[in-house]
C-alpha positions as CSV (number, residue, x, y, z in Angstrom):
1,M,-49.2,20.8,0.6
2,A,-46.4,19.9,-1.9
3,T,-43.6,20.8,0.6
4,P,-44.3,18.0,3.1
5,L,-44.6,15.5,0.2
6,V,-41.2,16.5,-1.2
7,A,-39.6,16.4,2.2
8,G,-41.1,12.9,2.8
9,I,-39.7,11.6,-0.5
10,A,-36.3,13.1,0.3
11,V,-36.2,11.4,3.7
12,A,-37.3,8.1,2.1
13,A,-34.6,8.4,-0.6
14,A,-31.9,9.1,2.0
15,A,-33.0,6.1,4.1
16,Y,-32.9,3.8,1.1
17,A,-29.4,5.2,0.1
18,G,-28.2,4.7,3.7
19,R,-29.5,1.1,3.8
20,Y,-27.8,0.3,0.4
21,G,-24.5,1.9,1.6
22,I,-24.6,-0.2,4.8
23,Q,-25.3,-3.4,2.9
24,A,-22.5,-2.7,0.4
25,W,-20.0,-2.0,3.2
26,Q,-21.0,-5.3,5.0
27,A,-20.5,-7.2,1.7
28,F,-17.1,-5.6,1.2
29,K,-16.0,-6.5,4.7
30,A,-17.3,-10.1,4.3
31,R,-15.4,-10.9,1.1
32,P,-12.5,-13.4,1.4
33,P,-9.0,-12.1,2.0
34,S,-7.7,-13.6,-1.2
35,M,-9.6,-11.1,-3.2
36,R,-7.8,-8.1,-1.6
37,K,-5.4,-6.3,-3.8
38,F,-2.5,-5.5,-1.4
39,Y,0.6,-7.5,-0.4
40,E,0.0,-9.1,2.9
41,G,2.7,-10.1,5.3
42,G,5.6,-8.7,7.2
43,F,9.3,-8.7,6.4
44,P,11.3,-12.0,6.6
45,A,14.7,-12.0,8.2
46,T,16.6,-12.0,4.9
47,M,15.3,-10.0,2.0
48,T,14.5,-11.8,-1.3
49,R,14.7,-10.2,-4.8
50,R,11.0,-10.5,-5.1
51,E,10.4,-8.6,-1.8
52,A,13.0,-6.0,-2.9
53,A,11.2,-5.5,-6.2
54,L,7.8,-5.2,-4.4
55,I,9.2,-2.5,-2.0
56,L,10.6,-0.4,-4.8
57,G,7.7,-1.1,-7.2
58,V,9.8,-2.5,-10.0
59,R,10.4,-5.9,-11.6
60,E,13.1,-8.2,-10.4
61,R,15.1,-7.8,-13.7
62,T,15.0,-4.0,-13.9
63,P,18.0,-2.1,-15.2
64,T,20.2,-0.3,-12.6
65,D,19.2,3.2,-13.6
66,K,15.5,2.4,-13.2
67,I,16.2,0.9,-9.8
68,K,17.9,4.1,-8.7
69,E,15.0,6.2,-9.9
70,A,12.5,4.0,-8.1
71,H,14.6,4.2,-4.9
72,R,14.8,8.0,-5.1
73,R,11.0,8.2,-5.6
74,V,10.2,5.9,-2.7
75,M,12.8,7.5,-0.4
76,V,11.5,11.0,-1.0
77,A,8.1,9.8,0.3
78,N,9.5,7.8,3.3
79,H,12.6,9.7,4.3
80,P,13.0,10.0,8.1
81,D,13.9,13.7,7.9
82,A,10.5,14.2,6.2
83,G,8.6,12.3,8.9
84,G,9.1,8.8,7.6
85,S,10.1,5.7,9.5
86,H,13.8,4.8,10.0
87,Y,12.8,1.2,9.7
88,L,11.1,1.7,6.3
89,A,14.1,3.8,5.1
90,S,16.5,0.9,6.0
91,K,14.3,-1.6,4.2
92,I,14.1,0.7,1.1
93,N,17.9,1.0,1.1
94,E,18.3,-2.7,1.6
95,A,15.9,-3.4,-1.3
96,K,18.0,-1.1,-3.6
97,D,21.2,-2.8,-2.5
98,M,19.7,-6.3,-3.1
99,L,18.5,-5.4,-6.6
100,I,21.7,-3.7,-7.6
101,G,23.8,-6.5,-6.2
102,K,25.6,-4.7,-3.3
103,T,24.2,-7.0,-0.6
104,K,26.3,-6.9,2.6
105,G,24.7,-10.1,3.8
106,G,23.8,-8.7,7.2
107,G,20.2,-7.8,6.4
108,S,18.5,-4.9,7.9
109,A,19.8,-2.9,10.9
110,F,16.6,-3.6,12.7
């Protein structure tokens, strides 16, 4: 007698949890884009210091040794030999050159 009652309560609890989860997901998707926490947008034709700092995850006025450490850390994760993108690798290298001051003026190879 108690087993069907416990099973019914478990089914009802699962239904309420599912309903709450669906409502929470719909509220998450309906929020305005300005509340999202990631950087939106593609790459402009010429890289800025701000964009270079965002790519490497450092501030615009970071010392050279910290820029090189950040470059190495990001390149290890995105190197083409390890399955990363050639395009992203060129952008990471361009960001390092921009922040260090070795800009060639030509922009990315892509």
